Steps between C-alpha positions, in 0.01 A plus 500: 500500500544569869586198712253388765757420766279393790167425340188708537549854642239432769733242652802727538414638843457145626831398339683783678334412831613138467851615410537664839394177675811309396765518771755775440853364463732567789867587463711189560867546589715258300852466375592570140541126444151435635355779285657351188374153594143626537520677165635190325236284667229733373649492149507121513146447624332772293627348176267273303510159678616302194675166493757580770249634752564235765877555495448876536267446795767278658770762444298772671398268786867434578576867570191578710672431836743784424223761464296703750166341580313789336651389169541125548147426627310630194752336266461170683123537480515545125730201450273281715199607293686441173597148603144426615323610180769381262682655207219473243243671722750770590578561132129546426464737794807695388360560152151585629649745749799673344417472130130579519452744790622858449523565873736202532748622241862395552631771264598793720486774238135417432392650832677828425422535129222258413483400135602846381783616279700586814528127570751460219726763656459335840601161360814653353589636843470150646731367228748774588473404867597141424795620295607738777521220756692283251234237440382348175140386488479135397126448539215578264321739737510877448762682712238651736369157606510477879703179487764667284530807721507296823778281362693808387464654846618175660806469276612859444835601653360805680282503809274749680758528777762637258249712309563343159221244479355579158256210461395515864424869453283412199300261718455770763393750233228262382383412850153644433446249219634218716248595769215491247618152400534386862151612595344368179648155559379501860154609385490202261618264771806408294786320670732726301408783737733335750792535261433873465457528879849356533638721224392825664690409817816551292388845379517838677211587733178613334478879532187713488566636150534150357189389687301784344628412151405137542149586623460731201599212272239279666233764438588627153727234353812567292500758220320412178570639155209722400596586143733359239721196502871442484677208336756374750813304404406219740177360653362652821217258574497301821378199304785249474509167322536222756630159422 
């Protein structure tokens, strides 16, 4: 069955129009250390709040003075909101947003492959990426989860300046999906949109080709399997069990 990515077809033109209303990210010059800090902050805040949420908010708050305002301001805004609503309310919002809304999917390969048989191949490539940068995944999420990739990009030995930033290149490759996520969160009025706003300041500038791909995703959604099914060796759903 084909996925209905954005709801009724009649709404898609309006969805694309709203997508263009969200402010385009501007390129923010930053050092490699600042870039890695932004990526790790995004990985920290985009993870399920959980029992250690307050300590993670504190850890990110401590490094905000070292970042450009374009990155620190939206991160500070999210942390202020999280403290105001509390951990339980944020957990409920997290599940309602990321686990139940296809447009707010944190699994990067979903935007490129949808729930098709190509997703299994894509997930294997993410596992290979983690191995290539010398990292072992110690969390339950799939390897294409945005938190996992952001952390890998923050910790990998290479950097964009030296041309050997494998995980950072993966983030840049999936920029169209990240833009769909950013605009969908903003459209829902989610405080998590600020975290993605900060994240994109650490990514390469948005070029016209990527912009066109992201607008196409907004209009048509990710690919959907039309015929047949494939048994994959691991789950590909974005539904996770939260404790």
